[in-house]
C-alpha positions as CSV (number, residue, x, y, z in Angstrom):
1,M,-58.8,-47.0,-88.2
2,A,-55.9,-49.3,-88.9
3,T,-52.7,-48.2,-90.5
4,T,-52.6,-48.5,-94.3
5,S,-49.8,-49.7,-96.7
6,N,-50.6,-49.6,-100.4
7,E,-54.1,-51.0,-100.8
8,T,-54.0,-53.2,-97.6
9,V,-54.9,-52.1,-94.1
10,R,-51.9,-52.9,-92.1
11,A,-48.6,-51.8,-90.6
12,D,-45.5,-53.8,-90.8
13,A,-43.9,-54.6,-87.5
14,S,-40.7,-53.1,-88.8
15,M,-42.3,-49.7,-87.8
16,H,-40.8,-47.8,-90.8
17,A,-42.8,-45.3,-92.9
18,H,-45.2,-47.8,-94.6
19,V,-48.2,-45.8,-93.4
20,D,-49.3,-43.5,-96.2
21,G,-49.4,-40.4,-94.0
22,A,-50.8,-41.9,-90.8
23,F,-47.4,-41.4,-89.1
24,E,-44.1,-40.6,-90.8
25,D,-40.9,-42.4,-89.8
26,A,-39.9,-40.7,-86.5
27,D,-36.3,-40.6,-87.5
28,A,-37.2,-38.2,-90.3
29,T,-39.0,-35.8,-88.0
30,L,-36.7,-35.5,-85.0
31,A,-36.7,-32.0,-83.5
32,P,-33.6,-30.3,-82.2
33,P,-32.6,-31.6,-78.7
34,Q,-34.4,-29.8,-75.8
35,A,-34.0,-29.9,-72.1
36,A,-34.4,-33.4,-70.7
37,P,-36.1,-34.4,-67.4
38,T,-33.6,-34.2,-64.5
39,T,-33.3,-35.7,-61.1
40,R,-31.3,-34.9,-58.0
41,G,-30.7,-37.8,-55.7
42,R,-34.0,-39.8,-55.8
43,Y,-36.2,-36.8,-56.6
44,F,-37.4,-35.4,-59.9
45,L,-36.9,-31.6,-60.3
46,D,-39.3,-29.1,-61.8
47,D,-38.3,-26.2,-64.1
48,H,-37.1,-24.2,-61.1
49,G,-34.9,-27.0,-59.8
50,R,-37.2,-27.8,-56.9
51,A,-37.6,-31.4,-55.7
52,L,-41.0,-32.9,-56.6
53,L,-43.0,-35.5,-54.6
54,F,-45.5,-36.8,-57.1
55,R,-49.0,-37.7,-56.0
56,G,-51.2,-39.1,-58.8
57,V,-53.6,-41.8,-60.0
58,N,-53.8,-44.6,-62.5
59,V,-56.0,-43.5,-65.5
60,A,-57.7,-45.8,-65.4
61,G,-59.0,-49.3,-64.6
62,N,-61.6,-49.2,-67.3
63,A,-58.8,-49.0,-69.9
64,K,-58.5,-52.8,-69.6
65,L,-61.8,-53.3,-71.5
66,P,-62.9,-52.3,-75.0
67,A,-65.0,-49.2,-75.4
68,S,-66.7,-50.5,-78.5
69,P,-68.5,-52.8,-78.4
70,D,-69.2,-52.4,-74.7
71,I,-68.1,-55.7,-73.3
72,P,-67.9,-55.6,-69.5
73,S,-66.6,-58.7,-67.8
74,Y,-70.1,-59.8,-66.9
75,R,-71.5,-59.7,-70.4
76,V,-71.9,-63.3,-71.7
77,D,-72.7,-62.4,-75.3
78,H,-69.9,-61.3,-77.7
79,F,-67.0,-62.1,-75.3
80,W,-65.7,-65.0,-77.4
81,D,-66.9,-63.6,-80.7
82,P,-63.9,-63.6,-83.1
83,V,-64.9,-60.1,-84.4
84,D,-67.0,-58.3,-81.8
85,G,-65.1,-59.7,-78.8
86,M,-61.6,-60.0,-80.1
87,S,-60.1,-58.5,-83.3
88,G,-63.0,-56.1,-84.0
89,V,-62.9,-54.2,-80.7
90,S,-61.9,-50.6,-80.2
91,F,-60.4,-49.0,-77.1
92,V,-60.9,-45.4,-78.3
93,G,-62.6,-43.7,-75.4
94,R,-60.7,-45.6,-72.7
95,P,-60.1,-44.2,-70.1
96,F,-62.7,-41.6,-71.0
97,P,-64.2,-39.9,-74.1
98,L,-61.9,-37.2,-75.5
99,A,-64.7,-34.7,-75.1
100,D,-64.6,-35.3,-71.3
101,A,-60.8,-35.2,-71.0
102,H,-60.7,-31.5,-70.0
103,A,-63.3,-32.0,-67.2
104,H,-61.3,-35.0,-65.8
105,C,-57.9,-33.3,-66.0
106,V,-59.0,-30.1,-64.3
107,R,-60.7,-32.1,-61.6
108,L,-57.5,-34.2,-61.0
109,R,-55.4,-31.0,-61.0
110,D,-57.7,-29.3,-58.5
111,W,-57.4,-32.4,-56.2
112,G,-53.7,-31.9,-56.1
113,M,-52.7,-34.6,-58.5
114,S,-49.6,-34.1,-60.6
115,L,-48.8,-37.5,-62.2
116,L,-50.9,-39.9,-64.3
117,R,-50.0,-43.5,-64.9
118,L,-51.8,-43.8,-68.2
119,C,-52.9,-47.4,-68.6
120,I,-52.7,-48.8,-72.1
121,T,-52.9,-52.4,-73.3
122,W,-51.2,-54.3,-76.1
123,E,-54.6,-55.4,-77.2
124,A,-55.7,-51.8,-77.7
125,V,-52.9,-51.2,-80.2
126,E,-52.7,-54.6,-82.0
127,H,-56.1,-56.2,-81.5
128,F,-56.8,-56.7,-85.3
129,G,-54.0,-59.2,-85.7
130,P,-50.2,-59.5,-85.8
131,G,-48.6,-56.5,-87.3
132,I,-51.8,-54.5,-87.7
133,Y,-52.0,-51.4,-85.5
134,D,-55.0,-49.3,-84.5
135,V,-53.9,-45.8,-85.5
136,T,-57.2,-44.3,-84.3
137,Y,-56.5,-45.5,-80.8
138,V,-52.9,-44.2,-81.0
139,E,-54.1,-40.8,-82.1
140,Y,-56.6,-40.8,-79.3
141,I,-54.0,-41.5,-76.6
142,V,-51.8,-38.7,-78.0
143,A,-54.7,-36.3,-77.8
144,V,-55.4,-37.3,-74.2
145,V,-51.8,-36.6,-73.2
146,K,-52.0,-33.2,-74.9
147,V,-55.0,-32.3,-72.8
148,A,-53.3,-33.5,-69.6
149,R,-50.3,-31.3,-70.5
150,E,-52.6,-28.3,-70.7
151,Y,-53.4,-28.7,-67.0
152,G,-49.8,-29.3,-65.9
153,L,-50.2,-33.1,-65.5
154,T,-47.3,-35.4,-66.3
155,C,-47.9,-38.9,-67.6
156,F,-45.9,-42.1,-67.8
157,L,-47.3,-44.8,-70.0
158,D,-48.1,-48.2,-68.5
159,P,-48.4,-51.2,-70.8
160,H,-50.9,-52.9,-68.5
161,Q,-51.7,-56.5,-68.1
162,D,-53.3,-58.7,-65.5
163,V,-53.1,-62.5,-66.0
164,W,-52.0,-62.0,-69.6
165,A,-55.3,-61.2,-71.4
166,R,-59.0,-60.5,-71.1
167,H,-59.7,-64.0,-72.2
168,C,-57.6,-65.4,-69.4
169,G,-59.7,-63.4,-66.8
170,G,-57.8,-60.1,-66.8
171,S,-56.5,-57.8,-69.5
172,G,-53.5,-57.0,-71.7
173,A,-52.5,-59.1,-74.7
174,P,-54.7,-59.6,-77.8
175,A,-56.6,-62.8,-78.2
176,W,-54.5,-63.8,-81.2
177,T,-51.4,-64.3,-79.0
178,L,-53.2,-67.3,-77.3
179,A,-54.1,-68.7,-80.7
180,V,-50.6,-68.5,-82.1
181,A,-49.5,-70.5,-79.0
182,G,-52.0,-73.1,-79.8
183,L,-54.7,-72.4,-77.2
184,D,-58.4,-72.3,-78.1
185,V,-59.6,-69.1,-76.5
186,S,-63.3,-70.2,-76.5
187,K,-62.5,-73.4,-74.5
188,L,-60.3,-72.1,-71.7
189,D,-63.0,-71.8,-69.0
190,T,-64.6,-75.2,-69.6
191,A,-61.2,-76.9,-69.8
192,G,-60.2,-75.4,-66.4
193,A,-57.4,-73.5,-68.1
194,A,-58.7,-70.1,-66.9
195,I,-61.6,-68.6,-65.0
196,T,-63.3,-65.5,-66.4
197,H,-66.3,-63.6,-65.1
198,T,-68.1,-64.3,-68.3
199,G,-67.4,-68.1,-68.3
200,W,-68.3,-68.3,-64.6
201,L,-71.7,-66.7,-65.2
202,K,-72.3,-68.9,-68.3
203,A,-71.6,-72.0,-66.2
204,Q,-73.9,-70.9,-63.4
205,G,-76.8,-70.4,-65.7
206,D,-79.3,-67.6,-66.3
207,G,-80.3,-65.4,-63.4
208,T,-77.0,-65.6,-61.6
209,D,-76.1,-62.3,-59.9
210,P,-72.8,-61.0,-61.5
211,A,-71.9,-59.7,-58.1
212,A,-71.7,-63.2,-56.7
213,Y,-68.4,-63.8,-58.6
214,P,-65.9,-64.9,-55.9
215,K,-63.8,-62.0,-54.6
216,M,-60.4,-61.7,-56.3
217,I,-60.7,-65.1,-58.0
218,W,-59.4,-63.6,-61.3
219,A,-55.9,-63.4,-59.8
220,T,-55.8,-67.2,-59.4
221,N,-55.4,-67.4,-63.1
222,Y,-51.7,-66.7,-62.8
223,A,-51.3,-70.4,-61.6
224,K,-53.7,-71.8,-64.3
225,L,-52.7,-73.4,-67.6
226,A,-53.4,-70.5,-70.0
227,T,-51.8,-67.6,-68.2
228,A,-48.9,-69.7,-66.8
229,T,-48.2,-71.1,-70.3
230,M,-48.3,-67.7,-72.0
231,F,-45.9,-66.0,-69.5
232,T,-43.5,-69.0,-69.7
233,L,-43.5,-68.7,-73.5
234,F,-43.1,-64.9,-73.4
235,F,-40.1,-64.9,-71.1
236,G,-38.7,-68.4,-71.6
237,G,-40.0,-69.9,-74.8
238,K,-36.6,-70.5,-76.3
239,T,-35.5,-72.3,-73.1
240,Y,-38.6,-74.3,-72.2
241,A,-40.5,-74.7,-75.5
242,P,-37.7,-74.9,-78.1
243,R,-39.9,-77.0,-80.4
244,L,-42.5,-74.3,-80.8
245,H,-41.6,-72.2,-83.8
246,V,-44.0,-70.4,-86.2
247,P,-43.6,-68.9,-89.7
248,D,-43.9,-65.2,-90.3
249,Y,-46.9,-63.4,-91.8
250,P,-46.7,-62.0,-95.4
251,R,-44.9,-58.7,-95.5
252,G,-45.0,-56.3,-98.5
253,G,-46.7,-58.8,-100.7
254,A,-43.8,-61.2,-100.5
255,P,-44.8,-64.9,-100.0
256,V,-44.0,-66.5,-96.7
257,D,-41.1,-69.0,-96.6
258,E,-42.7,-71.8,-94.6
259,T,-39.3,-73.3,-93.9
260,V,-38.2,-70.3,-91.9
261,R,-39.7,-70.2,-88.5
262,F,-39.3,-68.1,-85.4
263,S,-39.2,-68.9,-81.7
264,I,-42.5,-68.2,-80.0
265,Q,-40.7,-66.1,-77.5
266,D,-39.3,-63.9,-80.3
267,V,-42.7,-63.6,-81.9
268,L,-44.5,-62.6,-78.7
269,Q,-41.8,-60.2,-77.4
270,T,-41.2,-58.6,-80.8
271,H,-44.9,-57.9,-81.4
272,F,-45.4,-56.5,-78.0
273,I,-42.4,-54.2,-78.2
274,G,-43.2,-53.2,-81.8
275,A,-46.7,-52.2,-80.8
276,M,-45.4,-50.1,-77.9
277,Q,-42.7,-48.6,-80.1
278,F,-45.4,-47.6,-82.6
279,L,-47.1,-45.6,-79.9
280,A,-43.8,-44.2,-78.7
281,R,-43.2,-42.8,-82.2
282,A,-46.5,-41.0,-82.2
283,V,-45.8,-39.5,-78.8
284,H,-42.4,-38.4,-80.0
285,A,-43.7,-37.0,-83.2
286,A,-46.1,-34.9,-81.1
287,Q,-43.2,-33.5,-79.1
288,L,-44.7,-34.9,-75.9
289,D,-41.5,-36.4,-74.5
290,K,-39.3,-33.2,-74.3
291,S,-38.6,-30.5,-71.8
292,T,-37.5,-30.6,-68.2
293,L,-40.8,-32.1,-67.1
294,P,-42.4,-33.4,-70.3
295,A,-46.0,-34.5,-70.8
296,V,-44.7,-38.1,-71.1
297,L,-42.0,-38.8,-68.6
298,G,-41.3,-42.4,-69.6
299,W,-42.6,-45.9,-69.9
300,D,-43.4,-48.7,-67.5
301,S,-41.7,-51.9,-68.9
302,L,-44.7,-54.2,-68.3
303,N,-47.2,-54.1,-65.5
304,E,-46.7,-56.9,-62.9
305,P,-44.7,-59.5,-65.0
306,N,-45.0,-63.1,-64.0
307,P,-42.7,-66.1,-64.4
308,G,-45.5,-68.5,-65.3
309,F,-44.2,-72.0,-64.7
310,I,-40.5,-70.9,-64.7
311,G,-39.0,-71.8,-61.3
312,A,-41.7,-74.3,-60.3
313,A,-39.8,-76.9,-58.2
314,D,-42.4,-79.7,-58.6
315,L,-45.3,-79.6,-61.1
316,D,-47.3,-81.9,-58.9
317,R,-47.5,-79.3,-56.1
318,A,-48.7,-75.7,-55.9
319,M,-46.1,-73.2,-57.2
320,P,-44.5,-71.0,-54.6
321,S,-46.1,-68.0,-56.3
322,Q,-49.5,-69.6,-55.9
323,M,-50.1,-67.9,-52.5
324,L,-53.6,-66.7,-53.4
325,K,-55.9,-69.7,-53.7
326,N,-59.7,-69.3,-54.3
327,G,-62.0,-71.8,-55.9
328,A,-60.5,-74.6,-57.9
329,A,-56.7,-74.7,-57.4
330,P,-55.1,-77.3,-59.7
331,T,-51.4,-78.0,-59.5
332,P,-49.5,-77.3,-62.8
333,V,-49.7,-80.9,-64.0
334,Q,-53.4,-81.2,-63.1
335,G,-54.0,-78.1,-65.2
336,M,-52.0,-79.6,-68.1
337,R,-54.0,-82.8,-68.0
338,A,-57.3,-81.0,-67.8
339,G,-56.3,-78.8,-70.7
340,L,-55.9,-81.9,-72.8
341,G,-59.4,-83.1,-71.9
342,Q,-58.7,-85.3,-68.9
343,P,-61.0,-84.5,-66.0
344,Q,-59.1,-83.8,-62.8
345,K,-60.1,-83.8,-59.1
346,V,-58.4,-80.8,-57.5
347,A,-58.3,-79.0,-54.2
348,Q,-60.5,-75.9,-53.8
349,Y,-60.3,-73.0,-51.4
350,R,-62.4,-70.1,-50.1
351,I,-61.4,-66.7,-48.8
352,T,-61.8,-66.2,-45.0
353,W,-60.9,-63.5,-42.5
354,C,-57.4,-65.0,-42.3
355,G,-56.9,-65.7,-46.0
356,P,-57.4,-68.8,-48.2
357,L,-58.8,-71.8,-46.4
358,W,-59.0,-75.4,-47.9
359,N,-62.6,-76.2,-48.8
360,G,-62.5,-79.8,-50.0
361,S,-62.2,-80.8,-53.6
362,T,-63.9,-80.3,-57.0
363,T,-63.6,-81.8,-60.5
364,I,-62.5,-79.6,-63.4
365,N,-63.2,-80.2,-67.0
366,E,-65.8,-83.0,-66.4
367,D,-66.8,-82.8,-70.1
368,G,-63.3,-83.5,-71.4
369,V,-63.0,-80.3,-73.4
370,L,-59.6,-79.5,-75.1
371,A,-58.0,-76.2,-74.3
372,W,-55.7,-76.6,-77.2
373,Q,-56.5,-76.2,-80.9
374,P,-56.2,-79.6,-82.8
375,T,-54.0,-77.9,-85.4
376,H,-51.7,-74.9,-85.0
377,T,-52.7,-71.4,-86.2
378,D,-49.9,-69.5,-88.0
379,L,-49.2,-65.8,-87.9
380,G,-50.2,-65.5,-91.5
381,D,-53.7,-66.9,-90.9
382,L,-54.2,-64.5,-88.0
383,H,-52.8,-61.6,-90.0
384,R,-55.1,-62.2,-92.9
385,A,-58.2,-62.6,-90.6
386,G,-57.3,-59.3,-88.9
387,L,-57.0,-57.6,-92.3
388,D,-60.5,-58.7,-93.2
389,V,-61.8,-57.2,-89.9
390,A,-59.8,-54.0,-90.3
391,R,-61.0,-53.5,-93.9
392,A,-64.6,-54.0,-92.9
393,R,-64.2,-51.1,-90.5
394,G,-62.7,-48.5,-92.7
395,A,-45.9,-76.6,-86.7
396,Q,-48.0,-78.7,-85.4
397,S,-46.3,-80.6,-82.4
398,D,-46.7,-84.3,-81.5
399,S,-49.4,-83.3,-79.1
400,P,-51.5,-80.1,-79.1
401,C,-50.3,-79.5,-75.5
402,I,-47.0,-77.7,-75.7
403,W,-45.8,-79.3,-72.5
404,A,-46.7,-82.8,-73.4
405,A,-44.9,-82.3,-76.7
406,H,-41.7,-81.3,-74.7
407,G,-41.8,-84.5,-72.6
408,V,-43.0,-82.9,-69.4
409,W,-45.9,-85.3,-69.0
410,D,-47.3,-88.3,-70.9
411,P,-50.8,-87.5,-72.4
412,A,-51.5,-91.2,-72.8
413,T,-51.2,-92.1,-69.2
414,G,-51.3,-88.7,-67.5
415,A,-48.0,-89.5,-65.8
416,L,-45.8,-86.6,-64.8
417,I,-42.4,-87.4,-66.4
418,R,-40.3,-84.3,-65.4
419,P,-41.7,-82.7,-62.3
420,D,-38.8,-80.3,-62.0
421,Y,-38.7,-79.3,-65.7
422,F,-39.1,-75.6,-65.0
423,A,-37.0,-75.6,-61.8
424,H,-33.8,-75.4,-63.7
425,L,-32.5,-74.8,-67.2
426,P,-33.4,-78.0,-69.2
427,D,-29.9,-78.2,-70.8
428,T,-28.1,-76.9,-67.7
429,P,-29.7,-78.7,-64.7
430,E,-27.1,-77.3,-62.3
431,I,-28.6,-73.8,-62.7
432,H,-31.6,-73.5,-60.4
433,V,-34.1,-70.9,-61.4
434,D,-35.2,-68.9,-58.3
435,P,-36.9,-65.5,-58.4
436,E,-33.5,-63.7,-58.7
437,E,-32.4,-66.0,-61.5
438,F,-35.7,-65.5,-63.3
439,M,-35.2,-61.7,-63.2
440,D,-31.6,-61.9,-64.3
441,R,-32.0,-64.5,-67.0
442,F,-35.5,-64.0,-68.4
443,W,-37.1,-60.8,-67.3
444,L,-34.2,-58.2,-67.6
445,P,-33.2,-59.3,-71.1
446,F,-36.8,-58.5,-72.1
447,V,-36.6,-55.1,-70.4
448,D,-33.3,-54.5,-72.2
449,R,-35.1,-55.0,-75.6
450,F,-38.1,-52.9,-74.6
451,V,-36.0,-50.0,-73.3
452,G,-33.7,-50.2,-76.4
453,A,-36.8,-50.0,-78.7
454,V,-38.3,-47.0,-76.8
455,R,-35.1,-45.1,-76.6
456,T,-34.4,-45.4,-80.3
457,V,-37.5,-43.2,-80.6
458,S,-37.4,-41.2,-77.4
459,P,-33.8,-41.1,-76.1
460,N,-34.6,-39.3,-72.8
461,A,-37.4,-41.5,-71.7
462,Y,-37.3,-42.9,-68.2
463,V,-37.9,-46.6,-67.7
464,F,-40.2,-47.3,-64.8
465,L,-39.0,-50.7,-63.6
466,D,-41.9,-52.9,-62.5
467,P,-40.5,-56.3,-61.3
468,P,-42.6,-59.4,-60.5
469,V,-45.1,-58.6,-57.7
470,N,-43.6,-58.5,-54.1
471,E,-40.1,-59.3,-55.3
472,A,-37.1,-57.1,-54.4
473,P,-35.7,-55.1,-57.3
474,P,-32.8,-56.7,-59.3
475,D,-29.4,-56.0,-57.8
476,I,-27.9,-53.9,-60.5
477,H,-24.7,-53.2,-58.6
478,A,-24.0,-56.9,-58.1
479,R,-24.9,-57.5,-61.8
480,R,-22.5,-54.9,-63.0
481,S,-19.7,-56.5,-60.9
482,R,-20.4,-60.0,-62.2
483,R,-20.5,-58.9,-65.8
484,A,-17.4,-56.8,-65.5
485,T,-15.3,-59.7,-64.0
486,A,-16.8,-62.8,-65.7
487,P,-14.9,-64.2,-68.6
488,I,-16.7,-64.2,-71.9
489,D,-17.9,-67.7,-72.6
490,P,-19.4,-68.0,-76.1
491,M,-20.7,-71.4,-75.3
492,R,-22.6,-70.4,-72.2
493,A,-25.9,-69.5,-73.8
494,G,-26.2,-72.1,-76.5
495,S,-27.8,-75.4,-75.9
496,G,-26.0,-77.1,-78.7
497,G,-22.6,-75.5,-79.1
498,H,-23.5,-72.3,-80.9
499,T,-20.9,-69.5,-81.0
500,A,-21.9,-66.0,-80.0
501,R,-23.2,-63.5,-82.6
502,A,-23.3,-59.8,-82.1
503,R,-26.5,-59.7,-84.1
504,S,-28.4,-62.5,-85.7
505,V,-29.8,-61.3,-89.0
506,S,-30.0,-64.5,-91.0
507,P,-31.5,-67.9,-90.5
508,V,-29.6,-70.2,-88.2
509,K,-29.9,-74.0,-87.7
510,P,-32.1,-75.1,-84.8
511,H,-30.3,-75.9,-81.6
512,V,-29.5,-79.4,-80.7
513,G,-32.4,-81.3,-79.0
514,T,-35.3,-79.9,-81.0
515,A,-37.3,-82.3,-83.1
516,T,-38.2,-79.8,-85.8
517,T,-36.6,-79.8,-89.2
518,D,-37.6,-76.2,-89.8
519,T,-35.0,-73.4,-89.9
520,T,-35.2,-71.1,-87.0
521,A,-34.4,-67.4,-87.6
522,S,-34.2,-64.1,-85.9
523,L,-36.9,-61.5,-86.4
524,D,-34.4,-58.7,-86.1
525,A,-33.8,-58.4,-89.9
526,K,-37.5,-57.6,-90.3
527,T,-38.2,-55.4,-87.3
528,D,-37.0,-52.3,-85.6
529,V,-37.0,-54.0,-82.2
530,P,-33.5,-54.5,-80.8
531,D,-32.4,-58.0,-80.0
532,T,-31.0,-58.8,-76.6
533,T,-27.7,-59.8,-78.3
534,A,-27.3,-56.2,-79.5
535,I,-27.0,-55.2,-75.8
536,C,-25.4,-58.4,-74.6
537,P,-23.1,-59.4,-77.5
538,A,-21.6,-62.4,-75.7
539,H,-25.0,-64.1,-75.5
540,D,-26.3,-66.5,-78.1
541,R,-29.8,-65.8,-79.3
542,T,-31.2,-69.3,-78.8
543,V,-31.4,-68.8,-75.0
544,S,-30.8,-65.9,-72.8
545,S,-28.0,-66.1,-70.3
546,G,-28.9,-62.9,-68.4
547,S,-28.8,-59.1,-68.7
548,T,-25.8,-56.9,-68.3
549,G,-28.1,-54.3,-66.8
550,S,-26.8,-51.7,-69.2
551,A,-30.1,-50.7,-70.6
552,V,-31.5,-50.0,-67.1
553,D,-28.5,-48.3,-65.6
554,D,-29.6,-44.9,-66.9
555,R,-32.8,-42.9,-66.4
556,L,-34.4,-45.5,-64.2
557,V,-37.3,-45.2,-61.9
558,Y,-38.3,-48.0,-59.5
559,A,-42.1,-48.4,-59.8
560,P,-43.4,-51.5,-58.0
561,P,-47.0,-52.0,-57.0
562,W,-47.9,-52.5,-53.4
563,Y,-51.2,-53.4,-51.8
564,D,-52.4,-54.3,-48.3
565,G,-53.2,-57.8,-49.4
566,L,-55.5,-58.7,-46.5
567,T,-57.7,-55.7,-47.1
568,L,-57.6,-56.2,-50.8
569,I,-58.7,-59.8,-50.8
570,T,-61.3,-59.7,-48.0
571,K,-62.5,-56.1,-48.8
572,H,-62.4,-55.3,-45.2
573,Q,-59.9,-53.6,-43.0
574,W,-59.1,-55.6,-39.9
575,P,-57.5,-54.4,-36.7
576,Y,-54.6,-56.7,-37.4
577,N,-52.3,-57.3,-40.3
578,L,-48.8,-58.6,-41.3
579,D,-45.6,-57.0,-42.3
580,F,-45.8,-59.2,-45.4
581,L,-42.7,-57.9,-47.3
582,H,-40.5,-58.3,-44.2
583,I,-41.8,-61.9,-43.8
584,Q,-41.2,-62.7,-47.5
585,R,-37.6,-61.4,-47.3
586,G,-36.9,-63.4,-44.2
587,F,-36.5,-60.4,-41.8
588,K,-39.5,-61.5,-39.7
589,S,-41.5,-64.7,-39.0
590,W,-45.2,-65.0,-39.3
591,L,-45.3,-64.4,-35.5
592,T,-43.0,-61.4,-35.2
593,G,-44.5,-59.9,-38.4
594,L,-48.0,-59.8,-36.8
595,R,-49.5,-56.4,-36.1
596,I,-52.4,-56.0,-33.6
597,G,-54.4,-52.9,-33.4
598,Y,-55.0,-50.1,-35.9
599,P,-52.0,-47.9,-34.8
600,S,-49.7,-50.9,-35.1
601,V,-51.1,-51.7,-38.5
602,R,-50.3,-48.2,-39.7
603,R,-46.8,-48.4,-38.4
604,G,-46.4,-51.8,-40.1
605,M,-47.4,-50.4,-43.5
606,A,-45.1,-47.4,-43.1
607,A,-42.3,-49.9,-42.3
608,Q,-43.0,-51.8,-45.5
609,M,-42.8,-48.6,-47.6
610,T,-39.5,-47.8,-45.9
611,L,-38.3,-51.2,-46.9
612,V,-39.3,-50.7,-50.5
613,R,-37.3,-47.4,-50.5
614,D,-34.2,-48.9,-48.8
615,E,-34.2,-51.9,-51.2
616,S,-34.2,-49.5,-54.1
617,R,-31.2,-47.6,-52.6
618,A,-29.2,-50.7,-51.9
619,R,-29.9,-52.6,-55.2
620,L,-30.6,-50.0,-57.8
621,G,-28.7,-47.0,-56.4
622,P,-29.2,-43.9,-54.2
623,D,-30.1,-41.7,-57.2
624,V,-33.1,-43.8,-58.5
625,P,-36.5,-42.2,-57.8
626,V,-39.2,-44.5,-56.3
627,I,-42.8,-44.4,-57.4
628,I,-45.3,-46.8,-56.1
629,G,-47.1,-47.5,-59.4
630,E,-50.2,-49.0,-57.8
631,I,-51.5,-48.7,-54.3
632,G,-55.1,-48.3,-53.0
633,I,-58.1,-50.0,-51.5
634,P,-61.2,-51.8,-52.8
635,F,-63.9,-49.3,-53.8
636,D,-66.6,-51.7,-52.6
637,M,-65.3,-52.6,-49.2
638,D,-67.4,-55.1,-47.3
639,V,-68.7,-53.0,-44.3
640,S,-72.1,-53.6,-42.7
641,G,-74.2,-50.8,-41.4
642,E,-75.1,-47.4,-42.7
643,E,-73.3,-45.8,-45.6
644,R,-71.4,-43.5,-43.2
645,S,-69.9,-46.5,-41.7
646,R,-68.7,-47.7,-45.1
647,A,-67.2,-44.3,-45.9
648,T,-65.5,-44.2,-42.5
649,A,-63.9,-47.6,-43.1
650,M,-62.8,-46.7,-46.6
651,H,-61.3,-43.4,-45.4
652,R,-59.4,-45.1,-42.6
653,A,-58.0,-47.8,-45.0
654,L,-56.9,-45.3,-47.6
655,D,-55.4,-42.9,-45.1
656,T,-53.4,-45.8,-43.7
657,N,-51.9,-46.3,-47.2
658,L,-51.2,-42.6,-47.9
659,A,-49.7,-42.1,-44.5
660,A,-47.3,-45.0,-45.2
661,L,-46.2,-43.2,-48.4
662,D,-45.7,-40.0,-46.6
663,A,-43.6,-41.6,-43.9
664,A,-41.1,-42.9,-46.5
665,L,-41.4,-39.8,-48.8
666,L,-42.3,-41.9,-51.8
667,N,-44.0,-40.8,-55.0
668,A,-47.2,-42.8,-55.9
669,T,-50.1,-43.2,-58.3
670,V,-53.2,-44.6,-56.6
671,W,-55.1,-47.3,-58.5
672,N,-58.4,-46.0,-59.8
């Protein structure tokens, strides 16, 4: 079921009461204030004031894929079908059928679990098309949370993603987001812009064993064209793709003004946040976010955000974040060339006992397939197509390649023109974008908007801060000091001399340096999603200049993922390992961080958990709880011998993880 407005099957992204009874406006149904969740120091408290140490699970990994039609990653048919595999899917029944919820929840409670990280995806809510929400799925999630509450289980909601979307080899965003960015979802595999299980099997031919899919190769998509482009646009589209603007879709029967266009960054963020806010309203209306320890404790901001190309020092070399290499490993510019139909000879790697190993070279996109659509698809087209599917169930740039159109490389010659385009701000080259700068300038402003939207509905919600993988948390204390002492510079954020605006609610002229003649505008006037400028009034909307940290100062939980990378990638626990976080932070070298022998490996993992706890204290504050949002081992560990040997190895690996949590007294939800 999709939400309905008059005779159409839709829900405006404004999230007001246009729904004919599906959900009323949450502001009209607010209940009297009740007791809010409380903490003491870095611990949550129960109704009796006792400190809690949460042990729980993610529920569950299968939530990444549709329940209907059943399209597992190894099914070649339907995956790229515009209805069956994209807009017409349903996630009702993920993580489990509602009829089975009681059995699952009582089992988890009896195993001693107390916290569920409930995995949801943007696609599950807004798969039909932009601005069309699946109310049946939202009602299903509310019903699952109600059952969990009956068994004393507390949830926090995780907007989950891996490598952006299913059609990039992972999960998360709906397929229409790729289309609105100009990418042709059906051509990503053959163009070398992504690798999916389905595309790999199709390329191998009939009779290929799905289990032969290379281990953990899906994660390499973070460095490939499709995923890296989408994350760059999501967090930094205004900065790095200022020419990419799209018109709105029709709202309330009013025709679309084609001359008013919106930044792709605004379009993506506003739709994501609007979809999550729609679910938050349903949770609030069901009274699931109240009491000392509510059924819904809060929201993860976004699982494992990624900078995409942002911060890449040289597009002709592997990005620093591209540590996992498996199979074909194009550099960013090789991926851009291949995406525009130019075959590329690239390095390839294989996974060994000591990690990725160079394995010669291979050619990607030998057939010269375009990953980009020849013409741009507007939101209105996607919205109308989604309405057709929902009813059935009850700016073209100079080059289709975004980055060629922005002068990063020359599609005629293949020459790389600006190898350091993403290494700094294009209009402020003296500002180098390192991981800390990315969090401050691009990621935290998004978190500000997300938290602001959720807390307009659920004021007491905790935000579970999930920074880029393996990065230290943002230094909120230092940020407060900088913002408090820095003079207000109304010119800092603009790229063409704009003055600051407290809130942009009307069209403004495009900033200097863009070739478009269209008028750019803010989506704020049409949505209920707060703009970063509402939180950071000294910042111009055309480009973010960082976060004040105000939205994440209060009711904050630090919730990073952590995995034993060597065991995860090789699916084998070795009697040696590395203190990876200490090495990455510069506290140890590859030699001094080496652990030999199982007892030493256990001590090393405990030391890394302690480092996570101490970094949270130093950078976020001593009163911020820490929950490791994901931790665990492969369920199919590669162990030879009898099944008992496999079970012994798995028990030992999992016990090493759990003992590390206990040593640091950290809350955790095991990946499942």
